[in-house]
LUMFI-303260 format. One line per field, with one value per residue: y, z, x of N, C-alpha, C in turn; residue number from 0; residue in one letter; chain. Coordinates in nm, 2 decimals, always signed. Layout:
n.v: c(Y_...)
n.w: c(Z_...)
n.u: c(X_...)
ca.v: c(Y_...)
ca.w: c(Z_...)
ca.u: c(X_...)
c.v: c(Y_...)
c.w: c(Z_...)
c.u: c(X_...)
pos: c(NUM_...)
code: c(a_...)
unit: c(A_...)
end
This chain:
n.v: c(+3.17_+2.93_+2.73_+2.82_+2.79_+2.52_+2.44_+2.52_+2.39_+2.15_+2.16_+2.20_+1.97_+1.79_+1.88_+1.88_+1.61_+1.52_+1.67_+1.50_+1.24_+0.93_+0.60_+0.40_+0.16_+0.08_-0.19_-0.34_-0.55_-0.63_-0.37_-0.39_-0.64_-0.54_-0.34_-0.09_+0.26_+0.51_+0.66_+0.45_+0.42_+0.34_+0.33_+0.32_+0.19_+0.31_+0.27_+0.36_+0.23_+0.26_+0.25_+0.13_+0.12_-0.06_-0.13_-0.36_-0.54_-0.82_-1.05_-1.30_-1.28_-1.06_-1.11_-1.36_-1.18_-1.06_-1.25_-1.37_-1.14_-1.09_-1.34_-1.29_-1.11_-1.24_-1.38_-1.21_-1.09_-1.32_-1.35_-1.12_-0.90_-0.75_-0.50_-0.39_-0.36_-0.26_-0.18_+0.16_+0.36_+0.48_+0.77_+1.05_+1.05_+0.77_+0.60_+0.32_+0.13_+0.07_-0.01_-0.12_-0.11_-0.33_-0.22_-0.03_+0.11_+0.21_+0.13_-0.12_-0.20_-0.14_-0.35_-0.56_-0.50_-0.61_-0.85_-0.89_-0.95_-0.79_-0.58_-0.62_-0.67_-0.41_-0.34_-0.28_+0.06_+0.16_+0.38_+0.48_+0.61_+0.69_+0.63_+0.70_+0.53_+0.38_+0.13_-0.09_-0.18_-0.42_-0.59_-0.59_-0.78_-1.02_-1.02_-0.97_-1.19_-1.33_-1.24_-1.21_-1.37_-1.46_-1.53_-1.35)
n.w: c(+2.41_+2.50_+2.33_+2.10_+2.19_+2.22_+1.97_+1.84_+2.01_+1.92_+1.62_+1.66_+1.77_+1.56_+1.35_+1.49_+1.50_+1.22_+1.12_+1.21_+1.08_+1.03_+0.96_+0.80_+0.69_+0.83_+0.98_+1.23_+1.28_+1.08_+1.02_+1.24_+1.20_+0.97_+1.10_+1.08_+1.20_+1.29_+1.08_+0.90_+0.76_+0.75_+0.84_+0.57_+0.43_+0.12_-0.13_-0.39_-0.68_-0.89_-1.14_-1.11_-1.00_-1.10_-1.40_-1.56_-1.88_-1.83_-1.96_-1.86_-1.58_-1.51_-1.57_-1.44_-1.18_-1.18_-1.24_-1.00_-0.83_-0.89_-0.78_-0.54_-0.51_-0.47_-0.26_-0.07_-0.07_+0.02_+0.29_+0.38_+0.36_+0.14_-0.01_-0.22_-0.61_-0.89_-1.23_-1.34_-1.61_-1.91_-1.83_-1.72_-1.48_-1.41_-1.28_-1.20_-1.08_-0.83_-0.50_-0.22_+0.13_+0.36_+0.64_+0.88_+0.98_+0.82_+0.87_+0.90_+0.65_+0.52_+0.55_+0.46_+0.20_+0.12_+0.08_-0.20_-0.50_-0.76_-0.61_-0.43_-0.62_-0.75_-0.92_-0.96_-0.73_-0.42_-0.32_-0.01_+0.17_+0.43_+0.43_+0.45_+0.42_+0.26_+0.50_+0.37_+0.11_+0.17_+0.08_-0.14_-0.29_-0.27_-0.48_-0.69_-0.77_-0.91_-1.14_-1.35_-1.67_-1.76_-1.64_-1.57)
n.u: c(-4.36_-4.20_-4.27_-4.14_-3.88_-3.86_-3.92_-3.64_-3.46_-3.51_-3.40_-3.16_-3.07_-3.11_-2.93_-2.70_-2.67_-2.70_-2.47_-2.25_-2.03_-2.10_-2.00_-2.25_-2.26_-2.00_-1.74_-1.68_-1.51_-1.38_-1.24_-1.07_-0.95_-0.78_-0.65_-0.71_-0.74_-0.97_-1.08_-1.04_-0.81_-0.44_-0.09_+0.17_+0.45_+0.61_+0.71_+0.94_+1.10_+1.37_+1.61_+1.90_+2.26_+2.40_+2.51_+2.58_+2.65_+2.58_+2.34_+2.24_+2.30_+2.15_+1.88_+1.81_+1.86_+1.65_+1.40_+1.41_+1.35_+1.11_+1.00_+1.06_+0.84_+0.61_+0.67_+0.66_+0.42_+0.28_+0.36_+0.27_+0.36_+0.39_+0.18_+0.11_+0.24_+0.40_+0.45_+0.60_+0.53_+0.73_+0.98_+1.10_+1.26_+1.38_+1.24_+1.12_+0.92_+0.68_+0.60_+0.41_+0.41_+0.31_+0.36_+0.51_+0.77_+1.04_+1.32_+1.31_+1.16_+1.36_+1.53_+1.40_+1.38_+1.64_+1.62_+1.52_+1.67_+1.75_+1.73_+1.95_+2.14_+2.19_+2.08_+1.80_+1.71_+1.58_+1.37_+1.22_+0.89_+0.71_+0.38_+0.00_-0.27_-0.53_-0.68_-0.79_-0.68_-0.50_-0.74_-0.75_-0.60_-0.68_-0.91_-0.73_-0.57_-0.74_-0.77_-0.57_-0.49_-0.26_+0.08_+0.41)
ca.v: c(+3.15_+2.78_+2.62_+2.83_+2.72_+2.35_+2.38_+2.57_+2.30_+2.03_+2.17_+2.21_+1.83_+1.73_+1.95_+1.80_+1.44_+1.54_+1.68_+1.38_+1.15_+0.81_+0.51_+0.31_+0.05_+0.05_-0.31_-0.30_-0.67_-0.60_-0.26_-0.43_-0.73_-0.47_-0.25_+0.05_+0.35_+0.54_+0.68_+0.35_+0.46_+0.32_+0.38_+0.18_+0.21_+0.37_+0.22_+0.41_+0.17_+0.37_+0.21_+0.12_+0.21_-0.19_-0.12_-0.48_-0.63_-0.96_-1.05_-1.39_-1.21_-0.98_-1.22_-1.41_-1.11_-0.99_-1.37_-1.35_-0.99_-1.14_-1.47_-1.23_-1.01_-1.33_-1.43_-1.09_-1.12_-1.48_-1.31_-1.04_-0.76_-0.67_-0.48_-0.34_-0.35_-0.28_-0.09_+0.25_+0.36_+0.54_+0.88_+1.09_+1.04_+0.63_+0.54_+0.14_+0.07_+0.11_-0.12_-0.04_-0.24_-0.33_-0.23_+0.15_+0.12_+0.25_+0.06_-0.28_-0.21_-0.16_-0.47_-0.69_-0.49_-0.64_-0.98_-0.88_-1.01_-0.68_-0.47_-0.64_-0.69_-0.27_-0.33_-0.15_+0.12_+0.20_+0.52_+0.49_+0.70_+0.65_+0.67_+0.70_+0.54_+0.27_-0.01_-0.17_-0.20_-0.55_-0.69_-0.59_-0.91_-1.12_-1.00_-0.93_-1.32_-1.36_-1.16_-1.25_-1.44_-1.47_-1.50_-1.35)
ca.w: c(+2.34_+2.51_+2.19_+2.03_+2.25_+2.21_+1.85_+1.82_+2.06_+1.84_+1.53_+1.68_+1.77_+1.41_+1.32_+1.58_+1.49_+1.09_+1.12_+1.25_+0.98_+1.07_+0.80_+0.82_+0.67_+0.90_+1.00_+1.34_+1.29_+0.98_+1.05_+1.37_+1.12_+0.90_+1.16_+1.07_+1.26_+1.32_+0.98_+0.79_+0.74_+0.87_+0.76_+0.51_+0.32_-0.02_-0.23_-0.53_-0.75_-0.93_-1.21_-1.00_-1.04_-1.17_-1.54_-1.64_-1.98_-1.85_-1.97_-1.79_-1.40_-1.47_-1.61_-1.29_-1.06_-1.23_-1.18_-0.84_-0.80_-0.95_-0.71_-0.39_-0.47_-0.43_-0.12_+0.02_-0.05_+0.11_+0.41_+0.40_+0.36_+0.00_-0.07_-0.39_-0.64_-1.01_-1.32_-1.38_-1.74_-1.96_-1.73_-1.70_-1.36_-1.41_-1.19_-1.25_-1.03_-0.69_-0.41_-0.12_+0.19_+0.48_+0.76_+0.92_+1.02_+0.73_+0.86_+0.89_+0.53_+0.39_+0.58_+0.39_+0.04_+0.07_+0.01_-0.34_-0.58_-0.84_-0.55_-0.38_-0.70_-0.78_-1.07_-0.87_-0.60_-0.37_-0.25_+0.09_+0.24_+0.51_+0.36_+0.50_+0.30_+0.28_+0.58_+0.30_+0.03_+0.15_+0.03_-0.34_-0.32_-0.32_-0.60_-0.77_-0.80_-0.95_-1.28_-1.45_-1.73_-1.80_-1.53_-1.65)
ca.u: c(-4.20_-4.18_-4.29_-4.02_-3.78_-3.86_-3.87_-3.48_-3.34_-3.53_-3.34_-3.04_-3.01_-3.09_-2.81_-2.58_-2.67_-2.70_-2.32_-2.19_-2.02_-2.03_-2.06_-2.35_-2.17_-1.86_-1.77_-1.57_-1.43_-1.28_-1.16_-0.98_-0.84_-0.71_-0.54_-0.76_-0.81_-1.12_-1.07_-1.04_-0.67_-0.34_+0.03_+0.28_+0.59_+0.57_+0.88_+0.98_+1.17_+1.44_+1.71_+2.01_+2.35_+2.44_+2.50_+2.67_+2.56_+2.58_+2.20_+2.24_+2.29_+2.03_+1.75_+1.84_+1.82_+1.47_+1.36_+1.42_+1.26_+0.95_+0.94_+1.06_+0.75_+0.52_+0.69_+0.66_+0.26_+0.19_+0.39_+0.15_+0.40_+0.36_+0.04_+0.08_+0.32_+0.35_+0.59_+0.57_+0.54_+0.85_+0.95_+1.26_+1.32_+1.45_+1.14_+1.09_+0.79_+0.63_+0.56_+0.34_+0.46_+0.20_+0.48_+0.52_+0.90_+1.14_+1.41_+1.28_+1.13_+1.51_+1.58_+1.31_+1.40_+1.74_+1.59_+1.50_+1.77_+1.74_+1.74_+2.08_+2.26_+2.17_+1.96_+1.68_+1.75_+1.48_+1.33_+1.12_+0.84_+0.62_+0.27_-0.07_-0.39_-0.68_-0.66_-0.82_-0.56_-0.50_-0.83_-0.73_-0.51_-0.78_-0.95_-0.63_-0.50_-0.85_-0.79_-0.49_-0.50_-0.12_+0.17_+0.52)
c.v: c(+3.01_+2.70_+2.67_+2.78_+2.60_+2.34_+2.43_+2.48_+2.19_+2.04_+2.21_+2.09_+1.76_+1.79_+1.88_+1.65_+1.42_+1.55_+1.57_+1.27_+1.02_+0.70_+0.40_+0.16_-0.04_-0.13_-0.33_-0.47_-0.66_-0.50_-0.32_-0.54_-0.67_-0.38_-0.10_+0.14_+0.43_+0.61_+0.58_+0.34_+0.36_+0.35_+0.22_+0.26_+0.23_+0.34_+0.29_+0.32_+0.24_+0.27_+0.24_+0.15_+0.09_-0.16_-0.24_-0.51_-0.75_-0.99_-1.18_-1.33_-1.11_-1.03_-1.30_-1.33_-1.07_-1.13_-1.37_-1.26_-1.03_-1.24_-1.39_-1.16_-1.09_-1.37_-1.35_-1.08_-1.22_-1.43_-1.19_-0.92_-0.67_-0.62_-0.46_-0.33_-0.34_-0.15_+0.03_+0.30_+0.47_+0.70_+0.90_+1.09_+0.90_+0.58_+0.41_+0.07_+0.12_-0.03_-0.02_-0.16_-0.23_-0.31_-0.04_+0.17_+0.12_+0.17_-0.07_-0.31_-0.18_-0.27_-0.57_-0.67_-0.55_-0.80_-1.02_-0.90_-0.89_-0.56_-0.47_-0.65_-0.51_-0.26_-0.22_-0.06_+0.16_+0.30_+0.47_+0.61_+0.65_+0.70_+0.64_+0.68_+0.41_+0.15_-0.10_-0.22_-0.36_-0.65_-0.68_-0.73_-1.00_-1.17_-1.00_-1.09_-1.40_-1.30_-1.18_-1.36_-1.53_-1.43_-1.43_-1.37)
c.w: c(+2.40_+2.40_+2.10_+2.05_+2.22_+2.06_+1.79_+1.87_+1.94_+1.70_+1.57_+1.71_+1.63_+1.38_+1.35_+1.54_+1.30_+1.06_+1.18_+1.13_+1.04_+0.95_+0.84_+0.79_+0.74_+0.97_+1.11_+1.33_+1.18_+0.99_+1.17_+1.25_+1.05_+0.95_+1.13_+1.18_+1.23_+1.19_+0.82_+0.70_+0.81_+0.79_+0.71_+0.49_+0.20_-0.11_-0.37_-0.61_-0.87_-0.99_-1.11_-1.07_-1.13_-1.35_-1.62_-1.75_-1.95_-1.86_-1.87_-1.59_-1.39_-1.50_-1.48_-1.14_-1.06_-1.21_-1.08_-0.78_-0.80_-0.83_-0.55_-0.38_-0.40_-0.32_-0.02_+0.03_+0.06_+0.21_+0.47_+0.43_+0.24_-0.02_-0.21_-0.44_-0.85_-1.09_-1.34_-1.53_-1.78_-1.90_-1.77_-1.60_-1.32_-1.30_-1.30_-1.22_-0.90_-0.62_-0.27_-0.03_+0.32_+0.62_+0.78_+0.96_+0.90_+0.72_+0.82_+0.75_+0.43_+0.43_+0.49_+0.24_+0.02_+0.06_-0.12_-0.44_-0.67_-0.74_-0.47_-0.47_-0.78_-0.92_-1.06_-0.76_-0.58_-0.29_-0.12_+0.18_+0.33_+0.46_+0.46_+0.39_+0.35_+0.40_+0.46_+0.17_+0.05_+0.05_-0.10_-0.35_-0.36_-0.45_-0.75_-0.81_-0.91_-1.10_-1.37_-1.50_-1.76_-1.69_-1.65_-1.63)
c.u: c(-4.13_-4.19_-4.15_-3.88_-3.75_-3.79_-3.71_-3.42_-3.37_-3.43_-3.20_-2.99_-3.03_-2.99_-2.67_-2.59_-2.62_-2.53_-2.24_-2.16_-1.99_-2.07_-2.14_-2.31_-2.05_-1.88_-1.67_-1.47_-1.33_-1.19_-1.02_-0.85_-0.75_-0.61_-0.58_-0.79_-0.91_-1.16_-1.07_-0.89_-0.53_-0.21_+0.09_+0.39_+0.55_+0.72_+0.87_+1.09_+1.25_+1.54_+1.81_+2.13_+2.45_+2.43_+2.56_+2.56_+2.55_+2.40_+2.15_+2.21_+2.14_+1.89_+1.73_+1.80_+1.66_+1.42_+1.27_+1.33_+1.11_+0.94_+0.98_+0.93_+0.64_+0.53_+0.67_+0.50_+0.23_+0.28_+0.35_+0.20_+0.41_+0.22_-0.01_+0.16_+0.26_+0.45_+0.50_+0.62_+0.67_+0.82_+1.10_+1.29_+1.35_+1.35_+1.08_+0.95_+0.75_+0.59_+0.51_+0.33_+0.36_+0.31_+0.45_+0.68_+1.03_+1.25_+1.42_+1.25_+1.29_+1.59_+1.52_+1.36_+1.55_+1.75_+1.55_+1.62_+1.84_+1.76_+1.89_+2.16_+2.26_+2.13_+1.86_+1.75_+1.60_+1.48_+1.23_+1.06_+0.75_+0.48_+0.14_-0.22_-0.49_-0.66_-0.69_-0.75_-0.54_-0.59_-0.85_-0.69_-0.61_-0.86_-0.81_-0.59_-0.63_-0.85_-0.74_-0.49_-0.34_+0.02_+0.34_+0.61)
pos: c(0_1_2_3_4_5_6_7_8_9_10_11_12_13_14_15_16_17_18_19_20_21_22_23_24_25_26_27_28_29_30_31_32_33_34_35_36_37_38_39_40_41_42_43_44_45_46_47_48_49_50_51_52_53_54_55_56_57_58_59_60_61_62_63_64_65_66_67_68_69_70_71_72_73_74_75_76_77_78_79_80_81_82_83_84_85_86_87_88_89_90_91_92_93_94_95_96_97_98_99_100_101_102_103_104_105_106_107_108_109_110_111_112_113_114_115_116_117_118_119_120_121_122_123_124_125_126_127_128_129_130_131_132_133_134_135_136_137_138_139_140_141_142_143_144_145_146_147_148_149_150_151)
code: c(m_k_k_y_i_t_v_i_a_f_l_l_s_i_c_s_v_a_g_q_k_t_n_p_n_y_d_a_e_l_a_k_k_l_g_a_d_d_y_g_m_k_s_y_i_l_v_i_l_k_t_g_s_n_t_s_t_d_k_t_a_k_s_k_a_f_a_g_h_m_n_n_m_q_t_m_v_k_n_k_k_l_v_i_a_g_p_i_g_k_n_d_k_t_y_r_g_i_f_i_l_n_m_n_d_v_e_e_a_k_k_l_l_q_t_d_p_a_i_k_a_k_y_l_e_a_e_l_y_p_w_y_g_s_a_a_l_s_e_y_l_n_a_s_d_k_v_w_k_k_g_f)
unit: c(A_A_A_A_A_A_A_A_A_A_A_A_A_A_A_A_A_A_A_A_A_A_A_A_A_A_A_A_A_A_A_A_A_A_A_A_A_A_A_A_A_A_A_A_A_A_A_A_A_A_A_A_A_A_A_A_A_A_A_A_A_A_A_A_A_A_A_A_A_A_A_A_A_A_A_A_A_A_A_A_A_A_A_A_A_A_A_A_A_A_A_A_A_A_A_A_A_A_A_A_A_A_A_A_A_A_A_A_A_A_A_A_A_A_A_A_A_A_A_A_A_A_A_A_A_A_A_A_A_A_A_A_A_A_A_A_A_A_A_A_A_A_A_A_A_A_A_A_A_A_A_A)
end
């Protein structure tokens, strides 16, 4: 009987250890640097950019605003505020693009977006949502700057 209890205790301990999901590749220093929680995640602000209310046909003003939009994105990246940006293909919702901002306060994000000339001029409108995603998103920026051949 003692032998069976020992075997059962051993099997239970193995099941307990096997049931734990710990990452053998976990890098505590990197997780701390990126602001990751125990799941490797963190809070961001997801921005959906939509066609704005400005319907002006002034091509010079519009071009200037969108050139400023592109420059502003580069500034946000340099300031570690913009993690991901990109256009959305044609759709029936007037969606134009997305940003993922490296911040977790919607009001702070709204203030930041007012530095964007296309948003400020109302060529674009922004919808903001709290979003929870991988803390490693910002690491993609290091590679993204090495894969484009032509600028906008």
